[in-house]
Rosetta silent file (secondary structure, phi, psi, omega in degrees, C-alpha in Angstrom):
SEQUENCE: MEEILKIAAVILASFVGFTVSGVVGMGGGLVALPVLIWVLGVKEAIPLLSIAQFIGSVSRAYAHRDTIDWKVVAYFAVGSVPIALIASFIFVSINSTVIVRILGGLLILMVIYSRLPIWRSFHMPLRGFVPVGSATGFISGLFGLPGPFATVFYLSYGLGASAYVGTSSIGYGLIQLPKLLVFGVDGLFTIQSASIGLGLGIISVLGAYLGRMILGRIPERIFTALITIILLASGLSLMIGL
SCORE:     score description
SCORE:     0.000 S_00000001
   1 L     0.000  -40.741 -179.924   -0.688  -30.937   -5.709 S_00000001
   2 H   -62.861  -39.696  179.809   -2.916  -28.443   -3.887 S_00000001
   3 H   -64.379  -39.247  178.838    0.066  -27.090   -1.949 S_00000001
   4 H   -63.484  -41.844  178.506    2.018  -26.572   -5.172 S_00000001
   5 H   -63.126  -39.973  179.524   -0.912  -24.674   -6.678 S_00000001
   6 H   -65.173  -43.386  178.919   -1.153  -22.469   -3.592 S_00000001
   7 H   -62.578  -43.755  179.146    2.565  -21.671   -3.685 S_00000001
   8 H   -62.531  -40.204  179.687    2.362  -20.877   -7.404 S_00000001
   9 H   -64.336  -41.108  179.028   -0.672  -18.632   -6.809 S_00000001
  10 H   -63.800  -45.686 -179.259    1.151  -16.717   -4.057 S_00000001
  11 H   -63.254  -46.325 -178.344    4.257  -16.197   -6.211 S_00000001
  12 H   -64.690  -47.657 -179.348    2.262  -15.105   -9.267 S_00000001
  13 H   -62.330  -38.815 -179.185   -0.053  -12.761   -7.342 S_00000001
  14 H   -68.584  -42.928 -179.525    2.888  -11.227   -5.503 S_00000001
  15 H   -64.276  -45.842  178.212    4.952  -10.668   -8.645 S_00000001
  16 H   -62.332  -46.795 -177.325    2.034   -9.081  -10.502 S_00000001
  17 H   -62.004  -46.409 -176.933    1.043   -7.020   -7.464 S_00000001
  18 H   -75.835  -22.813  171.836    4.490   -5.673   -6.672 S_00000001
  19 H   -70.276  -44.061  174.533    5.173   -4.900  -10.330 S_00000001
  20 H   -57.738  -43.747  179.326    1.941   -2.888  -10.418 S_00000001
  21 H   -63.096  -35.320  177.542    3.067   -1.233   -7.193 S_00000001
  22 H   -65.992  -27.743  179.917    6.410   -0.419   -8.808 S_00000001
  23 H   -83.983  -48.638 -172.278    4.586    1.405  -11.603 S_00000001
  24 H  -111.547    4.235  174.521    1.862    3.282   -9.701 S_00000001
  25 L    80.894    3.015 -179.778    3.230    3.245   -6.136 S_00000001
  26 L  -162.493  176.407  174.352    0.458    1.065   -4.702 S_00000001
  27 L   102.805  -17.201 -178.877   -1.672   -1.987   -5.413 S_00000001
  28 H   -60.185  -47.423  179.932    0.773   -4.720   -4.436 S_00000001
  29 H   -65.790  -36.778 -178.197   -1.076   -5.623   -1.254 S_00000001
  30 H   -65.896  -31.542  177.779   -4.480   -5.483   -2.913 S_00000001
  31 H   -80.192  -43.896 -173.504   -3.417   -8.087   -5.469 S_00000001
  32 H   -80.986  -33.612 -171.460   -1.458  -10.347   -3.125 S_00000001
  33 H   -59.568  -45.635  179.586   -3.529  -10.138    0.071 S_00000001
  34 H   -58.216  -38.289  179.305   -6.611  -12.142   -1.060 S_00000001
  35 H   -69.663  -40.878  178.823   -4.381  -15.014   -2.189 S_00000001
  36 H   -64.013  -39.997  177.305   -2.343  -14.897    1.026 S_00000001
  37 H   -64.067  -39.876  177.816   -5.518  -14.971    3.123 S_00000001
  38 H   -60.890  -38.470 -176.099   -6.732  -17.975    1.095 S_00000001
  39 H   -83.454  -41.518 -169.080   -3.464  -19.825    1.777 S_00000001
  40 H  -116.221  -22.151 -171.998   -2.636  -18.750    5.342 S_00000001
  41 L    94.726  156.152 -170.184   -5.597  -16.941    6.903 S_00000001
  42 H   -66.551  -35.616 -175.306   -5.872  -13.262    7.752 S_00000001
  43 H   -69.986  -23.054  173.749   -3.918  -13.324   11.030 S_00000001
  44 H   -97.280  -30.885 -174.284   -0.791  -14.607    9.296 S_00000001
  45 H   -65.153  -47.712 -176.101   -1.333  -12.960    5.911 S_00000001
  46 H   -66.691  -44.223  176.627   -1.282   -9.318    7.034 S_00000001
  47 H   -60.484  -43.903 -178.549    1.857   -9.608    9.236 S_00000001
  48 H   -71.028  -31.502  176.067    3.890  -11.379    6.543 S_00000001
  49 H   -64.765  -31.238  177.570    2.639   -8.949    3.906 S_00000001
  50 H   -61.891  -37.747  176.895    3.998   -6.163    6.112 S_00000001
  51 H   -61.699  -49.968 -178.541    7.481   -7.666    5.734 S_00000001
  52 H   -63.965  -39.808 -179.711    7.156   -7.770    1.950 S_00000001
  53 H   -65.982  -37.071  178.105    5.639   -4.278    1.797 S_00000001
  54 H   -63.657  -48.334  179.793    8.491   -2.831    3.854 S_00000001
  55 H   -62.771  -42.919  179.180   11.128   -4.376    1.586 S_00000001
  56 H   -63.908  -39.743  179.451    9.175   -3.343   -1.517 S_00000001
  57 H   -63.837  -43.580  178.046    8.746    0.221   -0.254 S_00000001
  58 H   -61.784  -41.510 -179.467   12.469    0.580    0.411 S_00000001
  59 H   -64.394  -44.529  179.910   13.234   -0.790   -3.066 S_00000001
  60 H   -66.115  -39.899  179.238   10.821    1.598   -4.810 S_00000001
  61 H   -62.623  -41.449  179.347   12.109    4.542   -2.803 S_00000001
  62 H   -65.724  -39.291 -179.651   15.687    3.721   -3.780 S_00000001
  63 H   -64.818  -26.533 -178.208   14.715    3.358   -7.435 S_00000001
  64 L  -117.374   27.142 -170.860   13.163    6.872   -7.347 S_00000001
  65 H   -60.580  -28.192 -176.320   15.531    8.403   -4.781 S_00000001
  66 H   -74.896  -13.538 -175.240   16.399   11.445   -6.913 S_00000001
  67 H  -115.506    6.945 -177.021   12.801   12.719   -6.993 S_00000001
  68 L   -67.637  134.523  174.935   11.679   12.174   -3.371 S_00000001
  69 L   -95.838  101.393 -172.252   10.037   15.188   -1.676 S_00000001
  70 H   -73.023  -23.922  175.207   11.412   14.918    1.869 S_00000001
  71 H   -65.782  -43.557  177.080    9.164   17.653    3.282 S_00000001
  72 H   -62.350  -42.791  178.683    6.099   15.631    2.316 S_00000001
  73 H   -56.692  -45.521 -176.734    7.709   12.519    3.827 S_00000001
  74 H   -63.794  -48.500 -179.840    8.279   14.318    7.140 S_00000001
  75 H   -64.527  -40.378  179.215    4.734   15.667    7.495 S_00000001
  76 H   -62.510  -42.474 -177.454    3.239   12.334    6.437 S_00000001
  77 H   -66.446  -35.643  178.790    5.354   10.428    8.981 S_00000001
  78 H   -56.871  -40.490  179.835    4.305   12.703   11.858 S_00000001
  79 H   -84.969  -33.559 -168.657    0.714   11.601   11.366 S_00000001
  80 H   -83.982  -42.649 -170.599    1.169    8.048   10.139 S_00000001
  81 H   -64.038  -50.867 -179.821    3.719    6.324   12.371 S_00000001
  82 H   -64.880  -36.140 -179.847    2.069    6.764   15.815 S_00000001
  83 H   -70.657  -35.977  176.267   -1.412    5.977   14.470 S_00000001
  84 H   -61.645  -36.175  177.669   -0.124    2.861   12.679 S_00000001
  85 H   -62.965  -47.177  179.508    1.235    1.691   16.038 S_00000001
  86 H   -63.823  -45.420 -177.685   -2.162    2.125   17.718 S_00000001
  87 H   -64.038  -32.273  179.261   -4.059    0.525   14.827 S_00000001
  88 H   -67.054  -35.564  174.753   -1.755   -2.502   14.873 S_00000001
  89 H   -65.078  -39.335  179.123   -2.698   -3.168   18.498 S_00000001
  90 H   -65.109  -36.678 -175.962   -6.371   -2.941   17.513 S_00000001
  91 H   -54.545  -38.253 -172.816   -5.823   -5.364   14.610 S_00000001
  92 L   -70.638   -9.606 -174.809   -5.043   -8.313   16.869 S_00000001
  93 L  -135.275   19.652 -175.227   -8.478   -8.201   18.523 S_00000001
  94 L  -131.483  146.124  170.836  -11.035   -6.854   16.025 S_00000001
  95 L   -94.904  109.728 -169.925  -13.187   -8.180   13.215 S_00000001
  96 L  -103.502   19.492 -175.272  -12.795   -5.466   10.608 S_00000001
  97 H   -58.265  -48.156 -177.141  -14.958   -6.843    7.775 S_00000001
  98 H   -64.506  -42.695 -178.558  -17.592   -4.096    7.933 S_00000001
  99 H   -65.581  -36.619  177.907  -15.020   -1.317    8.196 S_00000001
 100 H   -60.149  -41.656 -179.245  -13.103   -2.713    5.216 S_00000001
 101 H   -69.941  -34.822  174.644  -16.233   -2.493    3.076 S_00000001
 102 H   -63.200  -42.273  177.618  -16.885    1.067    4.220 S_00000001
 103 H   -59.198  -41.442  177.722  -13.319    1.907    3.213 S_00000001
 104 H   -59.214  -43.158  177.903  -13.984    0.427   -0.230 S_00000001
 105 H   -63.694  -38.902  179.342  -17.002    2.685   -0.656 S_00000001
 106 H   -65.080  -37.843  178.459  -14.992    5.727    0.403 S_00000001
 107 H   -62.033  -43.443  179.351  -12.317    4.966   -2.189 S_00000001
 108 H   -64.198  -41.902  177.832  -14.905    4.856   -4.964 S_00000001
 109 H   -62.835  -36.597  179.075  -16.429    8.136   -3.759 S_00000001
 110 H   -65.496  -38.803  177.477  -12.962    9.726   -3.738 S_00000001
 111 H   -63.315  -44.577  179.005  -12.403    8.724   -7.365 S_00000001
 112 H   -62.221  -45.581 -178.762  -15.763   10.238   -8.323 S_00000001
 113 H   -63.194  -36.715 -178.708  -15.044   13.403   -6.317 S_00000001
 114 H   -67.975  -14.398  178.312  -11.599   13.762   -7.904 S_00000001
 115 L   -95.616   -4.461  179.143  -13.289   13.984  -11.303 S_00000001
 116 L   -82.152  153.386 -178.956  -15.604   16.835  -10.253 S_00000001
 117 H   -57.392  -34.106 -177.103  -14.710   20.471  -11.112 S_00000001
 118 H   -63.109  -32.765 -179.247  -14.390   21.413   -7.413 S_00000001
 119 H   -70.635  -31.477 -177.014  -11.488   18.964   -6.957 S_00000001
 120 H   -65.494  -24.521  178.499   -9.548   20.478   -9.845 S_00000001
 121 L   -90.897   -3.830 -179.208   -9.297   23.759   -7.937 S_00000001
 122 L   -86.637  130.723  174.736   -8.125   21.991   -4.759 S_00000001
 123 L  -120.349  122.096 -177.811   -4.403   22.023   -4.008 S_00000001
 124 L   -64.953  119.806  176.817   -3.197   19.791   -1.212 S_00000001
 125 L   -76.959  154.289 -177.988   -1.309   21.890    1.392 S_00000001
 126 H   -58.280  -43.789 -178.585    1.904   20.483    2.858 S_00000001
 127 H   -66.074  -20.085  178.722    0.497   20.425    6.403 S_00000001
 128 H   -64.727  -15.731  179.569   -2.456   18.422    5.146 S_00000001
 129 H   -73.946  -12.883  174.529   -0.202   15.377    4.969 S_00000001
 130 H   -67.544  -56.007  177.018   -0.317   15.089    8.772 S_00000001
 131 H   -66.475  -34.108  176.297   -4.030   14.096    8.904 S_00000001
 132 H   -63.372  -40.644  176.113   -3.692   12.171    5.622 S_00000001
 133 H   -62.738  -39.508  178.540   -0.782   10.292    7.184 S_00000001
 134 H   -62.393  -46.350  179.361   -2.867    9.571   10.282 S_00000001
 135 H   -63.602  -40.896  179.974   -5.718    8.140    8.220 S_00000001
 136 H   -66.984  -40.797  177.576   -3.299    6.094    6.117 S_00000001
 137 H   -62.361  -39.262  178.486   -1.517    4.763    9.201 S_00000001
 138 H   -65.488  -46.347 -179.356   -4.833    3.697   10.706 S_00000001
 139 H   -62.684  -42.605 -178.512   -5.947    1.962    7.506 S_00000001
 140 H   -67.811  -44.292 -179.368   -2.605    0.215    7.102 S_00000001
 141 H   -64.584  -34.247 -175.652   -2.368   -0.927   10.714 S_00000001
 142 H   -88.779  -37.942 -172.870   -5.907   -2.277   10.733 S_00000001
 143 H  -115.095  -12.176 -179.666   -6.296   -3.633    7.201 S_00000001
 144 L    80.423   11.549 -174.044   -2.750   -4.016    5.866 S_00000001
 145 L  -127.762   87.985 -174.500   -3.440   -1.764    2.838 S_00000001
 146 L   -79.288  -26.090 -163.125   -1.719    1.645    3.091 S_00000001
 147 H   -71.359  -54.458 -164.465   -1.690    2.837   -0.511 S_00000001
 148 H   -58.585  -40.990 -172.715   -5.059    3.716   -2.036 S_00000001
 149 H   -60.133  -43.993 -172.041   -6.355    6.316    0.436 S_00000001
 150 H   -81.375  -13.707 -170.810   -3.410    8.727    0.218 S_00000001
 151 H   -56.273  -49.293 -175.905   -2.882    8.549   -3.539 S_00000001
 152 H   -63.148  -28.490 -179.303   -5.250   11.332   -4.607 S_00000001
 153 H   -76.574  -38.791  174.360   -3.701   13.690   -2.044 S_00000001
 154 H   -58.993  -46.167 -178.016   -0.143   13.055   -3.243 S_00000001
 155 H   -69.200  -36.059  178.395   -1.198   13.766   -6.812 S_00000001
 156 H   -66.705  -27.272  177.553   -3.228   16.832   -5.788 S_00000001
 157 H   -68.135  -23.327  176.966   -0.102   18.215   -4.113 S_00000001
 158 L   110.030   11.675  178.551    1.508   18.252   -7.546 S_00000001
 159 L   -71.067  137.073  173.840    3.984   15.376   -7.426 S_00000001
 160 L   -75.385  179.643 -173.684    4.918   13.907  -10.788 S_00000001
 161 H   -58.254  -53.428 -177.799    4.881   10.174  -11.454 S_00000001
 162 H   -66.868  -42.455  178.818    8.402    9.360  -10.235 S_00000001
 163 H   -62.645  -39.461  178.143    8.243   11.795   -7.292 S_00000001
 164 H   -63.104  -48.312 -177.942    4.906   10.331   -6.229 S_00000001
 165 H   -62.795  -46.166 -178.985    6.163    6.733   -6.305 S_00000001
 166 H   -66.720  -46.112 -177.999    9.390    7.559   -4.443 S_00000001
 167 H   -66.666  -46.244 -179.717    7.839    9.886   -1.851 S_00000001
 168 H   -66.302  -33.258 -179.255    4.851    7.673   -1.092 S_00000001
 169 H   -65.317  -39.327  175.033    7.089    4.603   -0.847 S_00000001
 170 H   -60.844  -46.468  179.891    9.138    6.196    1.936 S_00000001
 171 H   -60.970  -44.345 -179.136    5.920    7.042    3.780 S_00000001
 172 H   -69.228  -33.887  177.248    4.480    3.558    3.371 S_00000001
 173 H   -65.425  -41.132  178.273    7.764    1.964    4.420 S_00000001
 174 H   -63.272  -35.055  178.796    7.841    3.979    7.656 S_00000001
 175 H   -61.911  -33.356 -176.504    4.298    2.836    8.430 S_00000001
 176 H   -68.857  -25.875 -174.678    5.420   -0.795    8.343 S_00000001
 177 H   -61.229  -53.290  177.334    7.978   -0.347   11.148 S_00000001
 178 H   -64.364  -31.615  177.629    5.556    0.023   14.102 S_00000001
 179 H   -63.682  -45.749 -179.990    3.354   -2.690   12.582 S_00000001
 180 H   -62.473  -37.854  178.173    6.268   -5.133   12.433 S_00000001
 181 H   -62.331  -49.828 -178.419    7.145   -4.294   16.041 S_00000001
 182 H   -64.496  -45.703 -178.861    3.608   -4.932   17.305 S_00000001
 183 H   -62.338  -37.166  178.683    3.129   -8.101   15.262 S_00000001
 184 H   -68.366  -45.198  179.616    6.455   -9.453   16.516 S_00000001
 185 H   -64.002  -36.244 -177.741    5.737   -8.680   20.173 S_00000001
 186 L   -81.059   -2.086  176.550    2.252  -10.187   19.893 S_00000001
 187 L    77.956   23.062 -179.110    3.641  -13.431   18.483 S_00000001
 188 L   -82.389  -11.374  176.689    1.949  -13.203   15.077 S_00000001
 189 L   -91.003  125.830  170.548    5.153  -14.098   13.239 S_00000001
 190 L  -107.412  168.861  177.147    5.877  -17.789   12.793 S_00000001
 191 H   -59.323  -39.741 -179.802    8.951  -19.249   11.115 S_00000001
 192 H   -63.961  -49.360 -175.885    6.749  -20.083    8.130 S_00000001
 193 H   -67.726  -38.346  178.541    5.197  -16.630    7.805 S_00000001
 194 H   -64.747  -39.947  178.870    8.510  -14.822    8.313 S_00000001
 195 H   -65.059  -43.502  178.111   10.160  -16.993    5.648 S_00000001
 196 H   -63.945  -41.766  179.269    7.314  -16.364    3.211 S_00000001
 197 H   -59.454  -42.954  178.082    7.448  -12.646    3.986 S_00000001
 198 H   -66.878  -38.894  176.915   11.163  -12.495    3.184 S_00000001
 199 H   -62.111  -43.318  177.480   10.585  -14.495   -0.004 S_00000001
 200 H   -66.877  -30.787  176.965    7.857  -12.089   -1.074 S_00000001
 201 H   -62.032  -39.396  177.028   10.200   -9.246   -0.194 S_00000001
 202 H   -63.432  -42.319  177.038   12.677  -10.521   -2.784 S_00000001
 203 H   -61.685  -38.338 -178.858    9.853  -10.638   -5.336 S_00000001
 204 H   -65.813  -32.234  176.581    8.908   -7.072   -4.376 S_00000001
 205 H   -64.555  -45.386  177.607   12.458   -5.883   -5.135 S_00000001
 206 H   -61.217  -42.848  179.110   12.232   -7.358   -8.631 S_00000001
 207 H   -63.237  -37.164 -179.549    8.792   -5.797   -9.063 S_00000001
 208 H   -61.762  -44.636 -177.307   10.066   -2.385   -7.935 S_00000001
 209 H   -77.825  -33.290  173.537   12.763   -2.237  -10.593 S_00000001
 210 H   -64.787  -41.832  177.389   10.596   -3.725  -13.324 S_00000001
 211 H   -62.630  -38.050  178.092    7.953   -1.143  -12.434 S_00000001
 212 H   -62.584  -39.451  178.514   10.574    1.639  -12.602 S_00000001
 213 H   -65.967  -41.779 -179.850   11.480    0.550  -16.130 S_00000001
 214 H   -66.870  -42.734 -177.601    7.822    0.483  -17.182 S_00000001
 215 H   -59.468  -36.213 -179.568    7.073    3.866  -15.578 S_00000001
 216 L   -70.246   -6.536 -176.193    9.820    5.522  -17.604 S_00000001
 217 L  -114.975    4.858 -179.647    8.105    4.425  -20.797 S_00000001
 218 L  -117.689  142.576  179.373    4.517    5.553  -20.224 S_00000001
 219 L   -70.718  161.190 -176.066    3.116    9.111  -20.604 S_00000001
 220 H   -58.757  -39.191 -177.222    1.710   11.045  -17.626 S_00000001
 221 H   -67.277  -33.739  176.398   -1.916   10.720  -18.763 S_00000001
 222 H   -68.234  -38.968  177.216   -1.599    6.922  -18.930 S_00000001
 223 H   -59.482  -45.771  178.978   -0.122    6.965  -15.427 S_00000001
 224 H   -62.205  -40.501  178.473   -3.126    8.959  -14.157 S_00000001
 225 H   -64.122  -39.546  178.003   -5.522    6.541  -15.849 S_00000001
 226 H   -62.940  -41.357  177.548   -3.758    3.581  -14.206 S_00000001
 227 H   -58.230  -47.022 -179.401   -4.111    5.256  -10.803 S_00000001
 228 H   -60.769  -44.072 -179.982   -7.855    5.690  -11.372 S_00000001
 229 H   -62.752  -44.324 -179.697   -8.279    2.063  -12.437 S_00000001
 230 H   -63.753  -41.931  179.379   -6.350    0.768   -9.422 S_00000001
 231 H   -62.626  -44.781  178.985   -8.378    2.941   -7.025 S_00000001
 232 H   -64.105  -44.101  178.836  -11.684    1.757   -8.492 S_00000001
 233 H   -63.469  -38.638  178.178  -10.568   -1.876   -8.447 S_00000001
 234 H   -62.344  -48.280 -179.556   -9.364   -1.445   -4.858 S_00000001
 235 H   -60.898  -44.854 -179.484  -12.665    0.034   -3.749 S_00000001
 236 H   -65.255  -42.861 -178.450  -14.745   -2.651   -5.450 S_00000001
 237 H   -65.215  -36.835  177.634  -12.614   -5.509   -4.135 S_00000001
 238 H   -69.606  -38.894 -178.248  -12.848   -4.179   -0.575 S_00000001
 239 H   -66.254  -39.945 -176.577  -16.609   -3.645   -0.817 S_00000001
 240 H   -93.534    0.432  172.172  -17.385   -7.150   -2.065 S_00000001
 241 L    80.956   27.113  177.647  -14.871   -8.778    0.232 S_00000001
 242 L   -76.874    0.000    0.000  -12.372  -10.160   -2.277 S_00000001
């Protein structure tokens, strides 16, 4: 009975998470990861989530393919991919609990800062996506959560809702490639975790298209409010260790 409950919890958390991710371009991992860690442990949860996140990112990018800003993708990838590779090697041998909580605090501070008048006059330059990509690649490789940090910079650059989801999804998908390589070489994939990862990937495809349908029906201000809520929830959950 306990195993059935765990499987049901994983499926439900993943479907909700990847649907949220389909709407706002992030949040899938933050919803699913705590449940996956509860069921499998952190060393299996993050690698299998990488499989699902890669499939989900590709699905979201395809759903928003007409609005992707490829210049942003290129600059972001220059910074993110090599750093994600390095961070993935670090992941296999580090206890990152303290750093995760620091990251949570930084997310909350970023939300507060984005509401100050000084942020409203800030416009994200294209080249700025190189260091933002590096920071995102490091966070993703070490903690398995690529989305929240980069969100405010994508929006500050001026991307609309669909362009943001499509463009960021390409960037997040590219980050997963070096992670999957390192996790595979290091033997962190088991038959069980790989199977679960592929199963969650199928759920992420459904979530991507459901999210695309929802996104087309909500106004821009509601989209911005959802982003703020997800960022705050992400920061709080990381700080208190959920």
